[in-house]
N, C-alpha and C positions, 0 to 999 in steps of 0.2 A: 366763249363759245367754241366748241370743238366739233369739227366735221370729219368723219371718217369716210373715205372714198375708196370703195373697191373698184378696181379697173384693170384692164389689160392694155398694153401698149399697142397692140395691133387691132384694137376695137375702135372703129370710127365713131361709135356712139360715146365711148369713153372720153375721147378728146373733145367731142362736141359738148358733152355734159360738163366737163371741166371748164370749158370756155363760158358756158351759160352761168355756171356758178361764179366764175371770176367776174363776169359782167355784173351780176347781181351784187356781189360784195363791193365792187367798185361804186355802184350807184348808191349803196347804203353807207359808203365810207368805212367799210369794215375790213378792207384788204389786209391791213397790218394788225388787226385786233383779233383775228380768228385763227385758231390752230387747225391746220388741215393735215390729217394723217393719211398718207397714201398707202392703202392696203392692197396687197398683191392678189391677183386672180389670174388664172390661166384658162382661157377659153378652149385651148387645145394643148393640154400638157404633153401630148405625144408628138406634137409638131417637131420635126427635125430642123436643123439649121437649113437655111435657104439653099435650094437645089436647082434654081432656075425657073420654077413655076411661079408665074405672076398671079396677081389677085383675081383677074378675070378667069384665067385657066383653072385656078384652085376652086373658085366658087361654082364654075360650070360643072366641074367634076363632082363636087360634094353635093350640089343641089340637083344634079342631073338636068341642068338647064342649058339652053343655048347661050353662047357668048352675047348675043343681042339682048336676051332677056336679062342676063346678069348686068350688062352695061346700063340698061334702062333703070334698074333698081339702084345701081351705084350713082347714076346721074342725079337721082332724087336726093340721095344722101349728100352728094357734092354740093347741090344747091342749098341744102339746109346749112351745111358748113360755111358756105360762102356768105350767107346772110349773117352769120356770127363772126365774120372776119377771118375765117380760116380758108386755106386752099388745100384741097385734097387732090393729089396726083395719083389716081388709082392705077394708071398704066405703068407707073414707075415703082410702085410699092413692092416690097420683097417680103412676103409672108414668111415668118420664121418663129423659132422658139423664143420666148421672152423671159425665161427663168433668170438668166444672168442680168438682164436689165432690171428685174425686180430686186435681185440681190444688191446690185449697185445702188438702187434707190434706198435700200435699208442702210447701207453704209453712209450715203449722203445725209440721211436723217440724223446720224450721230453728230454731224457737223452743221446742222441747220440749213443744209443745201438741197434737201429733197424736193422742195417746191420748184426751185429753179431747174433741177435736173429732170424732173418729170416733164415739165413743159418742153424742155429741149429734146428729150427722147421722142415725145409725141411729134414735135415739129419735124425732127429729122426723118422719122418714118413716113409720116403722111404727106409732107410738103416737098421733101427732097429725095425720097426713095432710098434713104439710108438703110443699111443692113444692121439692125439693132441687136443682133446676136453676135456680131463680129467684135472681138475684143478691141481691135484698133479703133473701130468706130465708136465704141462705148468709151474708150479712153479719151478720144478727141472730144466727145460730148462732155465728159467729166471735167476735163481741163478748161473747157469753154465756160463752165460755171464756177471755176475756181477751186476745183479739187486737186489734190496732190497727184502728180504723175506716178511717183513711186508707190504711194499707198494704194492708189486706184489699181495699179498693176497687181499688187499683192492680193487684193480682193478678187480681181478677175481670174487670177491664176489658181486660186484656191477654191475649188467647187463647193467646199463646205462652209466657206465664209458667208455668214448671214443666211445660210440655207434654212436654219431652224425658224428664223423670223418670217421668212417667206411662207414656209409651210404652215406656220401658226395662223397667218392671215387666211390662208386657203381653208384651214380647218374651221376657223371661226365663221367664215362665209358659209360653209356647209351647215354648221349649227344654226345659223340664222335662216337657212333655207334659200340662200342666194343662188340663183341659177343663171343669171345673166347680169351683165354690167353695162354701164356704171350703176352703182348702188351707193347712195349717200345716207349716212346715219348721223343725225345732228343731235348732239347732247344726249345720245343714247335713247332718245324718245321719239324723234321725228324722222321719217324715212321719205326719201325722194328716189324712186326707182326709175332708172333710165335717163335719157338725155332730155329731160323736160324743158319747157320754155324758160326764158329768163324770168318771165312774170311768175311762173310757179315757184322758182327759187326765191324771188322777192317776197312773195306772200308767206312762204314757209319761214324764211329767215326773220321776217317782221313778227310773225307769231311767236317765234322762239324768243325774240328780244322782249316782247311784251310779257311773256311768261317769266322771264328772268327778273323782271322788275316787280313782279307781284310778290 
């Protein structure tokens, strides 16, 4: 079974959707038997590197809402994440450009480390307020999952390294009509849009398994 997951590292629903998928795979004892292809998506490709504006300030400005209104919405998301075993520290998050993080994930894929790297990038951003556009931060994450310091530095310092692979993912997303993430495509036939419940993932995965046996 192959699962393609379009996501962005600054999207709270992407991390939550990934966790729901992981929990469903674990329950079905499929964690090691499923290929997950992490596909890049940019919610805000024009986003510059972090300039000091936090999540609450950013959303207040973009949505023309009060900080109180924004915080109320974020609190609901935080509670959903907590039920899935995740901790979201919205006050510490540093909204930033994610293109380099996606490039690094493509490099990690060549070494079979993309699954570990993706989880660590999400965790660093949402739980620890890490700046995931910063090359030193990305290098630290890469080394934590066993990637080479020298080779990782080479990738990060060359803006064209794995650029085509990232842009291809974004182009395919456009062809598929994907306008929000996460978006899960299972065996090219079944779609789960958004951070659906663990139960939804279970039902869909079980359906795919039954079809594979027919």
